[in-house]
NUVEXKOL-729534 format. One record per residue (C-alpha): residue number from 1; chain; x, y, z. Coordinates in Angstrom, 2 decimals. Layout:
   num   cadena         x         y         z
   NUM        A         X         Y         Z
...
//
This chain:
   num   cadena         x         y         z
     1        A    -63.64    -37.67   -135.62
     2        A    -64.23    -41.42   -135.88
     3        A    -61.68    -42.11   -138.62
     4        A    -58.72    -44.05   -137.25
     5        A    -55.05    -43.76   -138.19
     6        A    -54.17    -47.41   -138.90
     7        A    -50.39    -47.07   -139.11
     8        A    -50.17    -49.55   -136.20
     9        A    -51.17    -52.31   -138.65
    10        A    -47.68    -52.60   -140.10
    11        A    -46.34    -53.71   -136.71
    12        A    -49.42    -55.69   -135.67
    13        A    -50.44    -57.52   -138.84
    14        A    -48.65    -60.80   -138.07
    15        A    -50.08    -60.71   -134.52
    16        A    -53.61    -60.18   -135.84
    17        A    -53.14    -63.12   -138.20
    18        A    -51.90    -65.34   -135.36
    19        A    -54.90    -64.46   -133.17
    20        A    -57.39    -65.17   -135.95
    21        A    -55.66    -68.51   -136.59
    22        A    -56.07    -69.40   -132.92
    23        A    -59.72    -68.39   -133.03
    24        A    -60.20    -70.67   -136.05
    25        A    -58.49    -73.48   -134.13
    26        A    -60.97    -73.08   -131.29
    27        A    -63.94    -72.96   -133.65
    28        A    -62.77    -76.15   -135.34
    29        A    -62.57    -77.89   -131.94
    30        A    -66.13    -76.95   -130.99
    31        A    -68.26    -78.09   -129.34
    32        A    -65.97    -78.21   -126.33
    33        A    -67.07    -80.38   -123.38
    34        A    -69.68    -78.54   -121.29
    35        A    -67.89    -79.24   -118.02
    36        A    -64.65    -77.77   -119.40
    37        A    -66.46    -74.67   -120.68
    38        A    -68.24    -74.17   -117.37
    39        A    -65.01    -74.41   -115.40
    40        A    -63.20    -72.08   -117.81
    41        A    -66.01    -69.52   -117.56
    42        A    -65.90    -69.63   -113.75
    43        A    -62.14    -69.14   -113.58
    44        A    -62.04    -66.35   -116.18
    45        A    -65.03    -64.58   -114.62
    46        A    -63.22    -64.38   -111.28
    47        A    -60.02    -63.18   -112.99
    48        A    -61.96    -60.65   -115.06
    49        A    -63.78    -59.29   -112.01
    50        A    -60.61    -59.10   -109.94
    51        A    -58.47    -57.41   -112.60
    52        A    -61.10    -54.94   -113.81
    53        A    -62.01    -53.85   -110.28
    54        A    -58.38    -53.72   -109.19
    55        A    -57.50    -51.38   -112.07
    56        A    -60.08    -48.99   -110.59
    57        A    -58.63    -49.21   -107.07
    58        A    -60.56    -52.10   -105.49
    59        A    -58.24    -53.77   -102.94
    60        A    -59.77    -57.27   -102.88
    61        A    -57.11    -59.83   -103.84
    62        A    -57.77    -62.55   -106.40
    63        A    -58.37    -65.08   -103.61
    64        A    -60.64    -62.66   -101.72
    65        A    -62.60    -61.98   -104.92
    66        A    -63.09    -65.73   -105.33
    67        A    -64.29    -66.03   -101.72
    68        A    -66.79    -63.19   -102.15
    69        A    -68.17    -64.57   -105.43
    70        A    -68.15    -68.31   -104.83
    71        A    -68.50    -68.60   -101.07
    72        A    -70.43    -65.43   -100.23
    73        A    -67.87    -64.52    -97.58
    74        A    -67.45    -60.95    -96.31
    75        A    -63.75    -60.14    -96.08
    76        A    -62.70    -58.40    -92.88
    77        A    -61.17    -54.97    -93.37
    78        A    -62.65    -54.48    -96.85
    79        A    -65.33    -51.86    -97.53
    80        A    -68.93    -52.66    -98.38
    81        A    -68.43    -50.86   -101.68
    82        A    -65.62    -53.24   -102.64
    83        A    -67.87    -56.23   -101.96
    84        A    -70.66    -54.68   -104.03
    85        A    -68.20    -54.01   -106.87
    86        A    -67.27    -57.70   -107.00
    87        A    -70.84    -59.02   -106.83
    88        A    -72.12    -56.40   -109.27
    89        A    -69.42    -57.18   -111.80
    90        A    -70.38    -60.85   -111.62
    91        A    -74.03    -59.93   -112.25
    92        A    -73.05    -57.74   -115.20
    93        A    -70.97    -60.61   -116.60
    94        A    -73.96    -62.94   -116.36
    95        A    -75.99    -60.41   -118.33
    96        A    -73.21    -60.04   -120.90
    97        A    -73.15    -63.79   -121.51
    98        A    -76.91    -63.73   -122.26
    99        A    -76.24    -61.16   -124.99
   100        A    -73.57    -63.16   -126.81
   101        A    -75.45    -64.83   -129.61
   102        A    -75.50    -65.11   -133.38
   103        A    -76.52    -61.92   -135.12
   104        A    -76.30    -59.69   -132.04
   105        A    -75.71    -55.99   -132.77
   106        A    -74.23    -53.69   -130.18
   107        A    -76.75    -51.16   -128.85
   108        A    -76.77    -48.36   -126.30
   109        A    -79.53    -49.90   -124.20
   110        A    -77.40    -52.94   -123.35
   111        A    -74.37    -50.80   -122.50
   112        A    -76.54    -48.74   -120.13
   113        A    -77.79    -51.98   -118.56
   114        A    -74.23    -53.22   -118.01
   115        A    -73.44    -49.91   -116.32
   116        A    -76.58    -50.06   -114.19
   117        A    -75.76    -53.58   -112.98
   118        A    -72.19    -52.53   -112.18
   119        A    -73.22    -49.58   -110.00
   120        A    -76.28    -51.06   -108.32
   121        A    -76.37    -50.23   -104.57
   122        A    -73.22    -48.11   -105.05
   123        A    -74.38    -45.09   -107.08
   124        A    -78.08    -45.78   -107.67
   125        A    -78.80    -42.17   -108.69
   126        A    -76.39    -42.44   -111.64
   127        A    -76.52    -46.17   -112.47
   128        A    -77.45    -46.72   -116.10
   129        A    -77.66    -43.00   -116.86
   130        A    -75.45    -40.79   -119.01
   131        A    -73.76    -37.92   -117.19
   132        A    -75.44    -34.50   -117.29
   133        A    -72.51    -32.30   -116.29
   134        A    -68.80    -31.92   -117.00
   135        A    -66.07    -34.13   -115.53
   136        A    -62.29    -34.15   -115.33
   137        A    -60.10    -37.27   -115.13
   138        A    -57.05    -37.32   -112.89
   139        A    -53.88    -38.20   -114.82
   140        A    -55.49    -37.99   -118.27
   141        A    -54.15    -35.77   -121.06
   142        A    -57.60    -34.61   -122.20
   143        A    -60.87    -33.15   -120.95
   144        A    -63.97    -35.23   -121.80
   145        A    -66.55    -33.55   -124.06
   146        A    -69.29    -31.28   -122.80
   147        A    -72.20    -33.13   -121.20
   148        A    -74.63    -31.80   -123.83
   149        A    -72.69    -33.72   -126.49
   150        A    -72.46    -37.02   -124.61
   151        A    -75.74    -38.58   -125.75
   152        A    -75.04    -37.89   -129.43
   153        A    -71.44    -39.08   -129.20
   154        A    -72.53    -42.22   -127.37
   155        A    -75.02    -43.08   -130.13
   156        A    -72.45    -42.22   -132.82
   157        A    -69.94    -44.61   -131.26
   158        A    -72.44    -47.49   -131.29
   159        A    -73.20    -46.71   -134.94
   160        A    -69.48    -46.55   -135.69
   161        A    -69.10    -50.14   -134.43
   162        A    -72.15    -51.47   -136.27
   163        A    -71.41    -49.73   -139.58
   164        A    -67.61    -50.25   -139.47
   165        A    -67.04    -48.05   -142.51
   166        A    -63.24    -48.40   -142.27
   167        A    -63.54    -52.21   -142.43
   168        A    -61.54    -52.73   -139.25
   169        A    -61.12    -56.30   -138.08
   170        A    -63.04    -57.10   -134.89
   171        A    -59.96    -56.77   -132.67
   172        A    -59.31    -53.28   -134.04
   173        A    -62.99    -52.43   -133.74
   174        A    -63.11    -53.43   -130.07
   175        A    -59.88    -51.50   -129.43
   176        A    -61.10    -48.28   -131.07
   177        A    -64.48    -48.59   -129.33
   178        A    -62.62    -48.95   -126.03
   179        A    -60.58    -45.80   -126.57
   180        A    -63.41    -43.63   -127.91
   181        A    -65.70    -44.72   -125.06
   182        A    -63.11    -43.69   -122.46
   183        A    -62.65    -40.38   -124.33
   184        A    -66.40    -39.66   -124.30
   185        A    -66.52    -40.71   -120.61
   186        A    -70.29    -41.06   -120.76
   187        A    -70.83    -41.76   -117.05
   188        A    -69.90    -40.04   -113.82
   189        A    -68.43    -43.30   -112.48
   190        A    -67.91    -46.85   -113.71
   191        A    -66.65    -45.98   -117.20
   192        A    -63.64    -48.31   -117.04
   193        A    -65.48    -51.39   -115.83
   194        A    -68.31    -50.80   -118.30
   195        A    -66.07    -50.34   -121.34
   196        A    -64.09    -53.48   -120.50
   197        A    -67.40    -55.37   -120.48
   198        A    -68.80    -53.80   -123.66
   199        A    -65.50    -54.17   -125.53
   200        A    -65.60    -57.88   -124.80
   201        A    -69.19    -58.10   -125.92
   202        A    -67.87    -57.10   -129.36
   203        A    -65.05    -59.67   -129.25
   204        A    -67.07    -62.54   -127.76
   205        A    -69.94    -62.08   -130.19
   206        A    -67.36    -62.62   -132.97
   207        A    -66.21    -65.91   -131.42
   208        A    -63.22    -64.72   -129.40
   209        A    -62.81    -65.30   -125.66
   210        A    -62.66    -62.16   -123.49
   211        A    -59.58    -59.95   -123.47
   212        A    -58.76    -59.35   -119.80
   213        A    -56.56    -56.33   -119.09
   214        A    -54.35    -57.33   -116.13
   215        A    -53.95    -55.14   -113.04
   216        A    -50.15    -55.46   -113.43
   217        A    -50.50    -53.68   -116.77
   218        A    -52.45    -50.75   -115.26
   219        A    -49.75    -48.14   -115.96
   220        A    -49.22    -49.41   -119.52
   221        A    -52.99    -49.41   -120.03
   222        A    -53.42    -45.77   -119.05
   223        A    -50.33    -44.75   -121.03
   224        A    -51.76    -46.54   -124.09
   225        A    -55.09    -44.71   -123.76
   226        A    -53.29    -41.38   -123.42
   227        A    -51.25    -42.15   -126.56
   228        A    -54.48    -43.02   -128.41
   229        A    -55.86    -39.60   -127.46
   230        A    -53.08    -38.22   -129.67
   231        A    -53.96    -40.58   -132.52
   232        A    -51.27    -43.19   -131.79
   233        A    -52.90    -46.62   -131.37
   234        A    -49.69    -48.70   -131.37
   235        A    -49.50    -49.23   -127.60
   236        A    -53.21    -49.91   -127.19
   237        A    -53.25    -52.37   -130.11
   238        A    -50.34    -54.28   -128.59
   239        A    -51.91    -54.36   -125.11
   240        A    -55.27    -55.52   -126.48
   241        A    -53.69    -58.28   -128.54
   242        A    -51.60    -59.49   -125.60
   243        A    -54.69    -59.62   -123.38
   244        A    -56.62    -61.53   -126.04
   245        A    -53.76    -63.92   -126.78
   246        A    -53.55    -64.85   -123.11
   247        A    -57.17    -66.06   -122.97
   248        A    -56.92    -67.70   -126.38
   249        A    -53.93    -69.69   -125.13
   250        A    -55.78    -70.64   -121.94
   251        A    -58.64    -72.07   -124.02
   252        A    -56.30    -73.79   -126.48
   253        A    -54.40    -75.48   -123.66
   254        A    -57.72    -76.93   -122.48
   255        A    -58.32    -78.71   -125.79
   256        A    -58.07    -82.52   -125.54
   257        A    -55.48    -82.87   -128.33
   258        A    -53.48    -79.77   -127.42
   259        A    -49.70    -80.23   -127.45
   260        A    -48.62    -76.61   -126.87
   261        A    -46.12    -76.40   -124.03
   262        A    -46.08    -72.82   -122.76
   263        A    -43.25    -72.33   -120.28
   264        A    -41.87    -69.36   -118.38
   265        A    -39.13    -67.84   -120.51
   266        A    -36.49    -68.19   -117.78
   267        A    -37.18    -71.93   -117.52
   268        A    -37.39    -72.38   -121.30
   269        A    -33.93    -70.86   -121.78
   270        A    -32.51    -73.30   -119.22
   271        A    -34.24    -76.34   -120.70
   272        A    -33.79    -75.78   -124.43
   273        A    -30.94    -75.04   -126.81
   274        A    -32.04    -71.60   -128.03
   275        A    -30.17    -69.03   -130.13
   276        A    -31.42    -66.15   -127.95
   277        A    -31.08    -65.34   -124.27
   278        A    -33.82    -64.69   -121.73
   279        A    -33.64    -60.90   -122.02
   280        A    -34.07    -60.86   -125.80
   281        A    -36.89    -63.42   -125.81
   282        A    -38.68    -61.44   -123.08
   283        A    -38.34    -58.33   -125.25
   284        A    -39.87    -60.17   -128.21
   285        A    -42.76    -61.23   -125.96
   286        A    -43.37    -57.69   -124.69
   287        A    -43.30    -56.37   -128.25
   288        A    -45.82    -58.97   -129.41
   289        A    -43.39    -60.45   -131.95
   290        A    -43.75    -64.02   -130.71
   291        A    -46.61    -66.17   -129.48
   292        A    -46.44    -65.45   -125.75
   293        A    -48.66    -64.43   -122.86
   294        A    -48.35    -63.05   -119.37
   295        A    -49.22    -64.64   -116.03
   296        A    -48.68    -62.22   -113.16
   297        A    -45.35    -60.61   -114.00
   298        A    -43.95    -63.60   -115.92
   299        A    -44.02    -64.18   -119.66
   300        A    -44.66    -67.67   -121.07
   301        A    -43.88    -68.90   -124.57
   302        A    -42.93    -72.08   -126.44
   303        A    -39.86    -73.33   -128.25
   304        A    -42.00    -73.54   -131.41
   305        A    -42.90    -69.83   -131.12
   306        A    -39.23    -68.87   -131.10
   307        A    -38.49    -71.19   -134.01
   308        A    -41.38    -69.62   -135.98
   309        A    -39.97    -66.16   -135.29
   310        A    -36.55    -67.24   -136.60
   311        A    -38.08    -68.74   -139.78
   312        A    -40.16    -65.62   -140.49
   313        A    -37.16    -63.39   -139.91
   314        A    -35.07    -65.37   -142.40
   315        A    -37.91    -65.29   -144.92
   316        A    -38.16    -61.48   -144.72
   317        A    -34.43    -61.18   -145.39
//
């Protein structure tokens, strides 16, 4: 059941290569200034908390999430649970960062701890504990496995990651872990937040920044997971790579000698002499065929990314 159909690789191979090149670029630039790293971590932690909670229905805005985390402010009209979800996610993130170190191997105990921290003071009876009865998921195209199988499947999934018998690259490994975890649905509540933490533990331990699934991509995210339930990983691979490329680009743009000029596609088309129009370039971005990333609902790319796409297309011909 753990073998993965890797037909998505044909479409994603050039994207994987681009992401690993960017990771190598970051590694070459290390050590980055401590103050820059601290600021980047703060900003991404707020974004990560906001987006992950929002996907699950939390109504705190990005600004309100920042106020709760950095200023300790209680937002009028928001539930106590929503405030706990923000603070708990921050605590779980702090724990995650302590785990990211050379030679770390994923283990079930740490995943349970991440879940416990996420549900503290919300669902104390279930925090950090595997479910012991059946569940159904609204809108999903599957029924999670019987509760008696959960513990064994949970351990098998951790072993699957650590053994990596199919020799998946770390992006693929994090993606498959993400899907299989959601399929097992090991907890009564908090599965989504926990898997988005644990998935990034895999990526960050390999030297990548976190891949943050954006709330604006919520529908695409659930559709991609449903497709993966049928063995089709194309949509999930694309979404994961786009999320990872966004944070890679954020880090790269913070490098002292960085000269990448990412611009909203609509503005780029106006400013530069390009052979393609806005609609086509936006399509290339959504399909992951060019170096691009999403901020809110807008896609950003560079003139160089489009030129690289043209060169590669000519070469293939």
